[in-house]
N, C-alpha and C positions, 0 to 999 in steps of 0.2 A: 178305595180304588181310585186311581188317578192315571188314566191312560193318555199318553202323550199325543196319540193320534187324534183324539177327540177333544180333550180339555183345552180351554183357551189359556195357554201358558207362554206363547211367543208374542211379544209386542211387535207390531209391524206398523209401518207408515204406508198408507195408500198412495198410489202413483197420482200425479197431478191429472185432474180430469176437468178440462175446461167446459165440457158440455154440461156436466152436473153442477159445477160450482161457479159458473159464469166466469168472471175475471179473477176469481180467487182460486188458489191451489187447494185441492182437496187432500190435505195431508194430516188429518186428525189421527193420532195413534189409536190403535185398537189391539186387542189380544185375540189370537186365534190358535187353533190346533194345527198339527203337522199336516193332516189330510187336506184341510182347506187351503193351507199355504201352498202345498205342492200342486194340487189340482188347478188352483187359480193363481199360480206364481206370477203370471203376467199382470195381475191387477195390483200388485204390491211393489213399492219402490225399494224397500229395504226392511230388514229386521232391526229392531231397536234393542240395545244391550245395556247392561249395567256397567260394563267395563269394556273397552275396545277389544281386549283379548278374548272376550266371549264370542265374538262374531266368528272367527275361524273355528272355534271349538264347536259351535252349533252346526256350522256347515259340514265340518269334517266328521264329527261324531254321529251325525244324524241325517241331514238333508241330502248331501252328496251321495253317500252310500245307498240311501234309499232309492234314489233315482237310478244310479248305475246298476244296482242289483236287480231292479225291476226291469229296466229298459236296455241295459248294456251301454257301453261306450259307443259313440258314433264310429262307423266303420273307417271313415277317412275324412279329409278336409272338406270334401264336397258334401258328405252327409252332415257334417257339423254345420256347414254353411246353410244347408237347407233348413235345419232345425232353427238356427239363429234367425234366418230371414222370416220364418213363419211367425216368430214373436210369441208363441205359446205352444203348449203341448197339444198335439192333434187329438182327435177323439179316440183314435186307436191307442195312443200313448196314455191318455187319461184312463182308459179302460184297464190297461195293463197295470198302471199305478194303483188304481182302486182295487183290482184283484189281489195285487201283492199285499197291500195294506190290510185287506180282509184276511188273507191267509195267515199273516203273522201278527194280527191284531193283539193276541194274548201276550206277546213278548214285549209289549211297550207299556205295561202297567208299572208305574213307578214304585208302588207299595205292595206288589204281589208277595204273598207269603212263600210261594214256591220258587218263583223266578223273577225277582224285581229287575227292572231295566237297568243295565250297566252296573249291577251290584251283585253281591254274593249273599244268597239267602242264609240267614242264621249266622252271619259272620260275627265272631266274638273274639275277644282278647283274653289273656290270662286275668282272672278276676272279673271277667265280664264287664270291663270298664268301657265307658263311652266318653266322648269328648264333646265340647260345645260345637254347635253347628258352624262356629267361626273357623273350624278346621277346613271347611269347604271354601270359605270366602277369602279371596286374595287380599281384599282391602280391610279385613277385620283383624283386630289385635288378638293374637294368641301366641303364647310362648315368646320365642325370639322375634316373631314377625309382628312388629309394632309400627304401623304406618305413622309417618309424621303428621301431626295435627289431627289425628284420629279423634272422633267425637265420642268414642266409647273405649272402655278398658276390657281386659280379659274377664274381669269379674262381672261385667254387665251381661245379662242374658241376651241371647240372640235367637229370635224366632223367625224362621223362614217360611214363607208360604210355599205350598207345593210347587208353584210355578218358579219361584226363586230357587228352591232347592234343586229343581231339574236343571236349570241353567248353570248353577254352580257345580252340579255333579259332572256335567260335560266338561266344564272348565278344569276341574281338578284332574281329570284324566289326561288333559293336555298340558297343563302348566304347573302342576303341584311342585312344591319345594322338594329338595332331595335330602341326602344324608341319612340320619337315623329315622326309622319309621316304626310304629307300633307293630309288634309281631302278632299275627293271627294265631288263634289256638291250634289249628290244624296245619300250620305252615311248617313243613319239615326244615326249612332254612332258617327259621327264627331261633335265636339264642337269647336266653334270659329275658324273654318277652320282647325282643327287639330284632330288627333287621338293619344292618349297616351297609354303607356304600351305595345307597339308592341314588340313581340319577334323578335329575329333575324330569318333569313331564316331557314327552317328545318334542312339543313345540317350544319348550323352554330352551332347547339346544339349537334352535334355528333362529334365523331372522325371517319371520313369516312374510311372504309376498303374496298378496291376494288381489287379483283383478276384480273390479266391481263394475257391474253394468247399471243401466238405468232402471231395471226392474229385477225382482228376485229371479225371474226366469232367465234373464240374460246373465246374472251373476252365477247361477247354477251352470249354465253352458260354458261360461268363461273359465270355470274351475274344473271342468271335466276334460281330461285328455282324450283325444280321438285315436283310433287305430290300435286299440288295445284288445287283444283276444282274452276272453274270460279264462282264468286259470282255475283248475279243478279245486285246489285247496284254498283259494282266495275267497273268504267269506267275511261278511260283517260280523261283529261280535255277537249279535243276537241270534245268529244261525250257527255259532260256534260254541254253544253252551253244553258241550258234552262233558262227561265225567272222565274221559281219557283223551289222549292226544294233546293237541294244543288247547289247554284249558283256560277258560276265562270265567267260569262260574263256580270255581272252588278257591279255597284260600291258597293253594299252591300256585307258584309262579315260575316262569322260565326266562332265560336270556336267549334271544333268537332274533333272526331277521324276519321281516314281514313276508307273508306269502304273496302279497300283491297289493294293489291299490286299496281294495276294500279293507284288508287287514290293517294296513298302516293308518287309514283314516279312522278306524274305530278301535285303535289300540287301547287296551285296558291297562294303563300304567299304574293303577292302584286297585286294590280290593276295597270296596266301599259297601257300607250298609247305612242307609238313612233310617232314623228312628222317629217315625211319625207319632204324634199324640194329639188328642183333642183338648182344646182350651175349655175353660169353664163355660164359654158361650157356644161351644160345639164346633168351633172352627178347627180345621186340620192344620197343624203346624209341625215343622221339623226344627227342634231345638238341640238335638243330640245326633251324633253320627260316629261311625267307626271308619277310619281310613288307615289301611295297612299297605304293605309293599305289594306291588303288582309286577307285571311283565316288564322286562328290560329290553329295549329295542336297540338292535344294531342298525344304524342308519344305512340306507341304500339309496344312492342317487336315482336308480332306475324306478324306484317306487315312490319317492318323495317328490311331489310336484310343487310344493309351496315354499321353496327357498331358492336363493341363488347360491352358487358354490365357488369356493376357492379351488383353483387348480394348482396343486403342489408340483414343483419341479422335483427331479430325482434327488438332488442334494437335500431339499427341504423334507422330502419323505424319509430320507435316511436319518435325518436328525430327529424327526418325530417318532421314528420306529424304535428309538433307544428305549429299553425297558425302564418304566418308572413305577410299576406297581403290578399287582397280580390280577386286576380285574379284566376279565375276558373282553368285555365291551370296550374298555379303554384301549386295550392293545389293538383290537381290530380297527377301531376308528383311526388310531394313529398311523396304521399301515395303509389306510385307504388313499387313493389318488385325489379324491375330492373331499372337501370339508365344507360344511354349511357356512355361509356368510352371516354373521350376527350383526344386528343393528347397534350402533353406538348411541346411547342415550344422550340427549342434548344436541344431537347432530341432525340437521334437516335431511329428509329423504333424498332431495335432489343432489346432495353432496356425494351420494353413493351411486350415481347414475352409471358409473363405469362398470359396476357389477350388474345392474339391472339391464343394461343394453348390450351385454356380451352374449349375443345370440349364436355366434358361430363356435361350436365346440372345437373343431379342428384348429381354428385360429387361436383360441385361448390355450390349447395344449402347446402349440408352437411358441406362443408368447411365454408360457411357463418355462419352457426349456431354455429360452434365451435370457429372460429377465429374472427368473427365479420364482415367479408367481403370476397367475392369470386368474380370469374369472369366467364363469359360465352362468348365464341367467337361468331362471327357473324354467321347468318344462312348460308351464302354462304360458309364460311370456314368449317362449321360443315358438310355440305353435301359432301365436297370433300373427307371425310373419306369413305363415302358409295360408291363413284364412282371411288375410287383410282385404282381399277382393270381395269377400262376403259381407263386410261391414260397411255401413253407410259412410260416405265421404265425410271426413272430419268427425268420426264417431267419438263420443265423449267418454271413452273408457277412463276409469280412475284406477289407481293402484294403491291399495291400503297396505301399510307396513306396520307390523306389530311385533313386539318382543318384550321379554322380561329380563332384567338384570338381577341376579341373585347375589347374596352375600358370599364371602370367600369360602364358607363351608357349605353353601347351597341350602342352608336351613331357613333362610328368610329372604323376602323380596325387598330389594333396595330401590328399584325404580321400574316403571312400566313405560315402554316405548310405543308411541303411536304417531303415525303421520300418514297423510294421504296426498298424492300428487296426480295431476292430469298427465296422461302419457300419450304423446303422438305415436301412433302405430308405425309410421314411417321410420321413426328413430330406431326401431328394432332391426332394420335391415343394415347389415354391416357396411355397405357401400353408399348409404344414402347421405345426402347433404344435411338432412335434419339431424341425423345421429352425430355427424361431425360437429355441427353447430352447437348442439347441447353439451357435448363433452368439452368443447372449447369454452363455453360459457362457465361451466363448473370450474375449469382450470383458471379462467380469468378471475373468478370470484375468490378462489384460494390465493392467487398471486396478489390480488389487491389487499387481502387480509394480511399477507406477509409483508407487503410494502408499508402498511399502516403500523404494523408491529415494529418494523425496522425504524420507522420515523420516531416512534415513541422511545425506543431504546437509545437512539442517537441523541435525542433531546435530553434524556436522563444523563448521558455521559457528558454532554456539554454543560449541564447545570451542576455536575459533580455529585449527582445523587447516586446512591448505591443501586446495584442491579435489583430488580423486583424479586420478591420471593418466588421460589419455584412454584409453578402452577398459576401464576397471575400474569405472566408476561404476555399471554395471548389475548388478554381482555380487550384491548382496542380493536384487534382484528375480529374477535368474536362479535363485538358490537356492530362492526361493519357488516359481517355476514348476516346478522339478524336484520339489518336494514335492507340488505339485498334480497332477502328471502321473498317478499311479495313481488319483487321485480322478476325474479326467476320464474315464479309460479305463473305470473301473467304471460311471460314469454312461452312457457309450456302450453298454456291454453291457446295462445295465438298460433303456435306452430302446428297445432292439430288441424287447423283449417288450411294450412299451406300444402300444396301439392308436393309429392316426393321430389319432383325434378324442377320445382319453381325456385331456381337459385336466386333470382332478383328479389322476390318477396322475403325469402329467408335472410338475405343480406340486409334488407331494409329493417327487418325486425331486430337483427343483431346490432345494427348501428344505433337504433333507438335504445336498446339495452345498454350499450356502451355510454351513451350520453347520460342516462339516468345513473348508471354505476359511477361515472365520473363525479357527478354532483354529490352522491352519497359519500364517496371516498373523501372528497374535499370537506364535506361537513364534519366528518370525524377528525380529519387532519387539522382543520381550523381550531377545533376545540383543544387539540394537543398543543398547537403553536401558541394559542392565546394564554395558556397556563404555564408557558416556559419562558416568558419574557423577563428573565433576570439578567443583570449585567454580565455574569459569568457565561451564560448561554449565548449572549450577543457577542462578546469578545472571544469566546472559545476557551477550550481547555485542552492541554496536552494529554493524550491517552495513548496507550499501547495497543496496537492492533493484533489480530490473531497471528500475523506473520512475525511478530516481535518488534516491528518497526513502530516508531512513535509518529503520531499525526495529531492534527488539531481538530477537535470535535466542536462545532459551533452550530448555532441555529440555522444560519443562512445556508451552510453546506448540506445540512440535513434536509432542509426544504427543497434545495435544488436537486438533490438525489431523489427525493420523493416525486418531484415533477417529472424527472427523467423516467422513473419507473412507470408512472401512469402513461406517459407517451408510448412506452414500449408495450405495456400490457394491453392498453386500449388502442390497438393499432388501426382499427377502422376509423375511429374518431380522429386520430392523428393524421391519417391519410386525407380525410375530408378537409381538415383545416389547412393542410399543406397545399391542397388543390384549389383553395380560394384565390381570388385575385390578389395581387401584391399588397394593396393598402390594408387588407385585413390579416395578412400573414403575421403581423405584429401581435395578433391575439395569442399566438403560441407562447409569447414571452410575457404577456401582460395579464391574461386571464388565468384563473387557478387551473 
């Protein structure tokens, strides 16, 4: 028996406590059960995970639905604000939570013979075969899924403690690979011991956007939408364990939309059975498991709170609606107005702020009609605009972004995306100066990268070098964006403390950003110029432009064009230099 409510299986970090630890932060990790974590959520800063993608899995599959099913969603923004200001669950709320956990205590036993948590009792495959526990672990080698630099091979035995098995069980329901899955013995859809066409786990189809607070209590509230009436058929999976209807406790599976928030959070994307066994020393371990096909989710923007959305224009929807297969889930998603925004691996989160800050639904729909595509931020970030007055001034909210990139056939994991950025709440207001400033900074960074790339390309032409191979031309610009990354993050932190209407302080921060960005751009440019000092680059070379006309490509003209680009992109810095007294105006032509 291993009950998730009582056993210490969730590693957590305590919140800083100056009174108990003097001048040192009390942050020693410890493991606790779900009951202690929820009832004393204000005492813990965060849960600690094996992989960043585990955090949204633990919150969605367990913590958030427990709170919402026991207490309900806050009625409105005011009720949400009162809970947030309180900083902890009230005694009445703690009593409701305790009563709920007592009532359903028997449903959270990980190894129950009758009803194991998030599993199917007695699940078997043809031949009663099981697989290594690596089938649960995203970072473990198994079949086609072989992580680079993995310290183990598929042949190495993998033994998971019950705590590890519980965390990876929740993860597999959210992020498992797709394509072909083992067919369960009593699955009517299985053919030749297999099921095909399985989508990846629900979160694998999203770019997960999860606001984080300074305590677990705050994180819970930041991830609970307010103003949602309870729906009759919207239940967490542990209360949906019936033998008929929408089944989660049998090998059979369905393709359907979620019934509501609780259903989508606890979606059972796989049918799983953990196989526990005792080691010679008497310790309980999980070294084998069965993972088969599970329910297939039709995404619905109204129920999915943890992603931003593309807004398709009518022509784009028409193109996407063209039939490309027979899968019902694929057809319905192509016909939908909204599509989840997925994160691009290798790209910093701040470069996608246009999607995160698109809080006005009507605005994005108008933009989509005119421009072909727009964005809508997540439900949770949208509601922060309404509750901003309930948050402390300069509140240190963070936004964590996670995602997984799968192989072309969805059968393996190619990369895991994770980033975390500070978010000024004022930036979510469509008409705020802070929002305009941040979007402007992102555009400036991208334009600077393009300017550096253009300089590199022109220097290659002047030297007579062949064009770089496809896929490498952007490297100088990417190097610059990497150098600008800490500058943008510092600006994000600084703007959290700036008032929404404090134009002067905002402009002061933007000018400081442009000064530092100018230095970084010239640092990259100097490296390029210093490696192109050949006679041919100096004298120039005749090349043919895109318009078919010939021109001379030389180092001096490339540098002059780059200087002009910087003056245009970093316009605040240019205006400041032009406003100086006449004797220093020469700096525009003498300094980099």
